[in-house]
C-alpha positions in Angstrom: 24.3 17.4 -5.9 23.1 19.0 -2.7 19.5 19.4 -4.0 19.4 15.7 -5.0 20.4 14.6 -1.5 17.7 16.9 0.1 15.0 15.0 -1.8 16.1 11.7 -0.4 13.4 11.0 2.2 14.5 9.5 5.5 11.0 7.9 5.9 11.9 5.6 3.0 15.5 4.7 4.0 14.4 1.3 5.5 13.9 -1.5 3.0 10.5 -2.5 4.6 9.1 1.0 4.4 10.4 1.2 0.8 8.7 -2.1 0.1 5.4 -1.1 1.6 5.3 2.1 -0.5 6.4 0.3 -3.6 3.5 -2.2 -3.3 1.0 0.6 -2.5 2.2 2.7 -5.5 1.2 0.0 -7.9 -1.9 -1.3 -6.1 -4.8 0.8 -5.0 -4.6 -0.9 -1.6 -3.1 -4.0 0.1 -4.2 -5.8 3.3 -1.9 -6.7 6.2 -1.6 -10.4 5.2 -0.7 -9.5 1.6 2.0 -7.0 2.6 3.4 -9.4 5.2 3.6 -12.2 2.6 5.1 -10.1 -0.2 7.7 -8.6 2.1 8.5 -11.8 4.0 8.3 -10.1 7.5 6.7 -10.6 10.9 3.5 -9.1 12.1 5.3 -6.8 14.5 7.8 -5.6 11.9 5.1 -4.8 9.4 2.9 -3.1 12.1 5.8 -0.8 13.3 6.9 0.2 9.8 3.3 0.8 8.7 2.8 3.0 11.9 5.8 5.1 11.0 4.5 5.7 7.4 1.0 6.5 8.8 2.6 9.0 11.3 4.1 10.8 8.3 0.6 10.7 6.6 2.1 8.7 3.7 -0.3 5.8 4.1 -3.9 5.5 5.4 -5.1 2.6 7.4 -8.6 1.1 7.3 -9.7 -1.5 9.8 -12.8 -3.5 9.3 -14.3 -6.9 9.8 -14.8 -9.4 7.0 -17.3 -11.8 8.5 -15.9 -12.1 12.1 -12.3 -11.7 11.1 -10.5 -8.3 11.4 -9.0 -7.0 8.3 -6.5 -4.1 8.0 -5.9 -2.5 4.7 -3.4 0.2 3.6 -3.3 2.7 0.8 -0.9 5.4 -0.2 -2.1 8.9 0.4 -1.7 11.6 -2.2 1.0 13.1 0.0 2.7 9.7 0.3 2.6 9.1 -3.4 4.2 12.5 -4.1 6.9 12.1 -1.4 7.7 8.6 -2.7 7.9 9.7 -6.3 10.3 12.6 -5.3 12.4 10.1 -3.4 12.7 7.7 -6.3 13.5 10.5 -8.7 16.2 11.8 -6.3 17.7 8.3 -6.2 17.6 8.0 -10.0 19.4 11.4 -10.3 22.0 10.4 -7.7 22.7 7.1 -9.6 22.9 8.8 -13.0 25.4 11.4 -11.6 27.8 8.7 -10.4 
């Protein structure tokens, strides 16, 4: 049981960060507007949680202009994908042990 708990990642203990990673695991990338709409959160909320995941090197951020409009897109890094997969597996083991 102790080993299972150790694999639960604190970076994903927030529903918004969990949501961001879930979306990025099944999509190659997602832009700011898409994430905001899918998660139903504010700009500031998304920005702060994305920054936390970026600080852990779990997501990468690309800023560019499309025409004259700024566009920010996010993608899960290989490290982020591995950490998220381990987190999900730990949760599944925890649930199956109950």
